N, C-alpha and C positions, 0 to 999 in steps of 0.2 A: 395202249401207248399214253404216255403222259410226254405227249406233247408241249402242252401249256409252260407257261413260266409260273413255278411253285414259291416266287417271291411274292411275300405281304409288306406292302411296305406300310406301316403300321406308323403314320403321321400324324400326331397330335396337335388338330390347329383348328383353332377358332377364326375365323373370319379375320377380324379388325383386331385380333389380340392375342394371338399365339405364334409364335414364327417356325417356321415348318423345318423339322427334322427326321430324315432319315434315319432310322434305327433298321438293328438285325434281323434279319426274318426270323418269322415262325414256319416249322416245319408241319402245314398242314395238308392232307391228300389233295390236289387240285379238281376242280367241281368236272362235270363229263359234261364239255359243252363246245360242240360242234361249230366255231365261228372265227371269222377271219382276225378278227377285234374284239376286245374286251376288256372292259372297263367296271369294275364293281367297287362302286364306293358307300361308306358314309355319308350322305347328305349333313346331317350335323357340327361333324368335326372335317368333313374332307379328307379323311383316310381312306387310301384306296385298300382293299381287302383283299383284293385279285385283278389282274392285268395279263395280258398275251396280246402283243405287239399293240400299245395302245398308242404309239409316236407314230406308229406305220400310216403315210400320209393314204388316203382311199377317198370317192365319190360317196358323197352321206344321200345321197338323190335326195326325198323329202325329209328328209333331215335338218334338213337348208333350214325350213318355212319356222324350223326354234328360234333362227336370230331372225326371221321375219317379222317371227309374234313379239319377241321381245321388242325389238324398233319401234314398231306401233303400239306394246303398251305403256315401252317409255314416255312416246310423243303425247298419248293420252295423258299419262300422271304430269305433266310439262305444262298440259292447257293448250298444245301447239292444234288437237283435236278433240272433237268429243265421240261417246258410241253413238250417240240418237244424231249425226251430223249427217245431212244427204247425200252421198257421193253420186256421180256420176261416171259409170265407167268410160275408161278413154279407149277412143280408138285401135290401139296398139296393145288394148290388155293381151290380146291369143297370141302377142309375140313372142317367137321362138316354141310355138308347144307344136304338136301334133293332134288332131282330131277326136285320136281315142285316150289321149293320156287322161289321168286324171283332174274332171273340171266341175264344177257346178252350173254349167249353162247360163253363164250371166255372159251377157252380148254388151257390146256397143254401145252406150248412151244410154244403157238399161241404170236405172236411178233407185237407189238402196240405203242402207247407213252403214254408217263406218263399222258398227257392232255386226251386222250382217257378213262385209267381207270379211273380216276376222276371220270369223266363226267357218264362213265355206275353207279358209284357209288350213285355220286348224282344226278342225273338224271332219271334214268331207275334203283336205290335203287338197283343195282347190289349187288348180299354178294359174290360170285367170286373175285368180283376186289376188293372191300376190303383187303378181304388174298391178295391178286395182289403189291399191294398198300404198306400192313406190310411188306412182305417178302420183297421187294427191300427197305425201310427205315428203316429197322432194322434186317433184315438179319432171322428172324420167326413171326411167327402172335404170337407167347405171348410173344418177345422181346418189339413186336410194343404196345400190349396188354396191358403190363406193364406200357409204355410211356402213354398209353389213363387215367391211374388211376392216374399217375404222375401230371399227365398235370392237371386234374379234380381236384385234391387238391389243385395244383397252385391255380387254378380259385377259392376256395372257395366252390366247388361243396362238399362239407365233407360228402353226406349221398348218394353216386354214388359209384359204381364198376363194373366194366367190366371185363367181362369174356371171350369176343369174339370181333372181330373186326365191325361185322354187327348187333346183334342183336339178333340172332336164339337162344341165350342161355334162359332157361326161369328159370332156378335155380341158382343162387347165380349172378345173374346179374342185377342189378337195380338202379334206380336213383330218381329223385322226378322230380313234375313240375317245382320249385323255382329251383336247381339245373341245370335243363335243358334251364331254362331263362339265370343262369347265364354262360353256356357256351355258346350259339345261340349268347347272348349278345356281347361275345370275337371276336365268328368270324365273324361276321355282319361288325366287324371295317378291315376286310380284303378283299380287291376289288375285287381278283380272289374269293374268295367262295361266296362272291356274285353274283358275275357274272354266275358260276355253277349252283346254289339252285334257280337263277330267268330263268335260260333257260326252253324253254318251249319244242323244240326237238333239237335234234341230230344227228349228220353224222359221221359213222365214216366208214371210206374207207376199202377197200379191202385190206386183210389183207393177211399174210400167210397159212391164215385154216379156213377164209372166202370171204365171199362176201360184197360186202359193206352191211350196218345193217346202219337200222334207231333210233334211240333212241327216246321218246314220254316221258315227265314229268307224275310222278303220282300225281301232286297236284291240284288237280280240283278245286285248287280257281286258277291258272294261266289257265287255257283252256278249251275249250270245247266240246274236241273231244277225251279227255284221258281215263284212265282205270277205272274212276268210275262214267262218264256223263260227260253231259253237263250243268248240273243245280246246279252249285257249282261257277261260274265263280262269282269273285268280283273283280270290277277294283280297288280298290285303293291296294290289298292286291300285296306280293312281296315274291319270296322264302315260306319255307324252306326245308323242310321236313315232307314225310308222313310215317305214319308205323305201321304194323299190325301184330300181332300175337295172336292167344289164349288167350293164357294168357295173353298180354296186352290189348286186344280189339283194337279200331279203335284210334290212332294217329294223332298229327298234331302239328309243330311246323311253323309257320306263323310269317310273319309282315303285316303291313298296313299303311301307308299315304295319311291323305288328310290334304290340304291348312295346316299349321305347327305343326300338330302333328303326332308321329311318332309308334305307338306300338307296342308291340311284343305280340304275344298271345301262348301261351301252354295247350292244351287239351288232356289229358290222358284218356284212357277207355272208351272209348264213343261205343254206338251200331251201329249195320249196320247187312248188310244181311248174312256175315257167321256167327257172333256171338250170337247176339239179335233177327235175324230173321226179323227184321224189315225193312221195306222200306227204303232205303236212308243211306247213310252214317252220322254218326252223329258228327265224328271229323270234317267236311269242315260245316255243317246246325251252330254248337255249336261254330265254331270259328267264322261265320258270325253274328252270336247273341251276341256274345262278340263284336265284331268290332263294332257296329251299336249302343250298350249300350254303349261304349267309346266315340267315336265320338256325340252321340248327349249328354251328360252330362256330360262332360267336354273339357274344351277349355284351350290353352297356352297362358299364365300371362306372361310377360314378363318385366321384374322389370328392369333391363339394359343391354345392351349388351356389347359385348366386343370394345375398342375400344372408348367410349361415354366416355367424362368428363365427373363423377359423381359431383364432386365438388374439389374444389380448399383450399390447406392449407399455412398458413405462413411458410416459413423458418429462421428459425433463422442463423445472416451471412451470410444473402443473398445480392449479388449486387444488390442495387438500389431498394432495400425489397422486391425484388420479389417472388409472391406465387407459388407453383409448382400444375399442375393439375394433380389430381389422375382419373385411369381407372379402371376397374375391368379386371380379365386376363379372364376371357371368359363371355359367354353370360350367365346373372342369369334370367332363368325362369323356369315355374313349368304349370304342369295338376294341375287344381282346377276344382268343382265343378260349373259349370256358377251361380246357383245361391247366390256362394260367395257375402258377401259384402266388395267388393272391396278397402274398405274405413278402413278394420281392417289389411289389409297389411301396411308394413311399414318398409325402410331400414333405416340402423342405420350406422355410420361410425365410428369405430372406429382404432386410429393412433398412433401410437409408437413414441413418442415425442424423444426416442433419434436417432430417423434416419432422423427429418426432423431438420437437420445439413446441408447446404452447405459446402463444395457443393454437389451435388444431380446430378446424372445421369438417365440418359430413363431407364427406365428395374427397377432401385431401387426398391423390395417392402419396401412400406412405411405404411401397415395398411390392416385394414380388414374391409368389408362393410356385414353385415347382415341384413338378411330377418326374420322379422317377421310376423307372424299373431295374433292379440292382443299381448300377451304378450309371444306367444311362441318361439319358437327359430327354426328354420325351413330352414334355412344355411348360408353360408360366402363362403365369395373368396377371395381370397388378390387385392391390391391396389396396381396399380403397378403406379411412375413418369411417367406423360405422356412428359415430358421437362428435357433438361438441368437446374440445375441452380447454376452459380457462385456463388464464395464467395469474400466477404468481405474483401482481405486479414488485410485490417490494423485494421477492430473491431476482424476479426479471430484470428490476433496475440493477441491480449489483452486480445480474452478471454482461447488462452490456454494459455496467461503466466499463468493468473488469475487462470485457471483451476492447471497449473502446481504446483502455489504457495500455492494452495488450499490444496494439498493434503499432508498426515502426517509424509511422510518420506519426502516429500521436507519442511517442518516445521522442524522437526530433523534437517535436514542438515543443513540449514538455522541457525536454533539458534543455531549452533554448529558454523561455521564458524563465525556468529557475536560473539560468545568470545572469538574464537582466535582471530579475529582482534583488540575487549577491550583487547586481553594479549599483546596482540604484542604493539597497541599504546602503552599499561599500561607501559611497561620495556622498552619500546623506552623511552618515557619520562622522568622516570625515570632514566634510564640511563644517559639522559643530564641533570639531573639537578645534579643526581652525577657529569657527568665530571665539570658543573660546578662549583659548589662547590671546586671540587679537585681543577681547574683551580684557581679561588678565594685565598682557600689557598697557593696555589704556587707565585702568586703574589703578596699576604699579605709577605709574608716568605721572598719572592726576595724584598719588600719595604722595612722591616725590615732589612737588610744586609744594602741597600742601606743606610739608614740613620744610622746606626754604622758604617758605615765604611767613610760616613759625617762628623760624630762625629769625630770620629779619628784623622782622616784626620785636622779638626777643631782644637781640641787636638794638632796635631801637631806642626801647624803652631804656634799655640799661646805659645808654649810651648819655639819654637823657635825666635818667638817675642819677650819675655820676656826673653830669653838669651842675646838678640840682647840691650836688652832695659839694662839688668844690667852690661855687658859689654859698652855699653855707659857711665853709670852713673861712675863706675871705672874711664872708663881713665877722665873725667868731675872732678873727685876728685883727 
């Protein structure tokens, strides 16, 4: 019976770089897995390869401690506390616990390092250690639980609500397979967390209340002599956390790596010895079946790699007409069914022409590369400049001037200046013309006066001459 969903959500996504897009499903035979809720995902891209009831709200049991461990590691990374800080177990560290629940025999008043408490929680699944971590970091168990819920919301785990630090609560304490995937994906980014959940055995030195103690992992995928027997060792596996209560059933979140594939699996509500009476433990066998199915049916397809020049583009005003190399900001790869026709995959480049103008500096974002299968958009990543491109200064100045004078406001100002110049020239010419005319009138008047003066002088001379002639004639007669 194929009661599982056969939808493969082929989401090509790189956490801070790609935008998630749901695309058409590929028809693969579903894995034969007996679990109430399932997620199998590609850790590198965020692709959900297979899911069943992944948004169904369920009790997580000790998978709760993934969030507890994440907050503890983030506190260490912030410098709020150090691994070797000595912490005294508070009086309420056993609150909410039964004597037979998973514990590391930590007693109120016992002094251990913060690292010891963290490893008790993540390796031995010690419930009281989670309460010690809570009180140490937030002053109270409830204060820490509030922060767990806030962090879940920040990670997009919107169907999660925690009521305690360890998962013992059966009421009003729930999450989903998908939310656990989101929380674990974040936790596995932290090296301290990875080290803790991959630890098979851990030694606690003698304390003020106990002799030396030895912790063994409850994850049967990692060890052969653990709590759940030696029949589930899976060599590609690493981390993360087991869980069991009557309400939750047998649960497991884990990761596995083979060649260039890294998978993350969440299985909830599996059967086993204590709940269904069946032999074996379904959380481990189901997880192994999921991984075998994933590794057998999928392969990594690399479209391009970070640092590789995927294309070159012309640059306006570049010195010597240089072109710029384009590189993707990260590897672009995804898991696809092995029988996918690779010719259907294409990579298209879209460039921002406004940014392809010299000068360009290394690291400038210039465009986008988009991965498509057929006509479906699957993923996109930014492209950046692989080199410095210098500008041709003469051409750049010409272009800048051309661009400057093409602006409307500059055209208006230029027209106003031109009109002003024309007005000034007209006024100047008119002034010169008027001045020339005035000077001409002055000259003409002066000439008239000169001629009148000469005329008067001539008339006076003629008069004198006539008088002299008359006097001479009178004397002669």
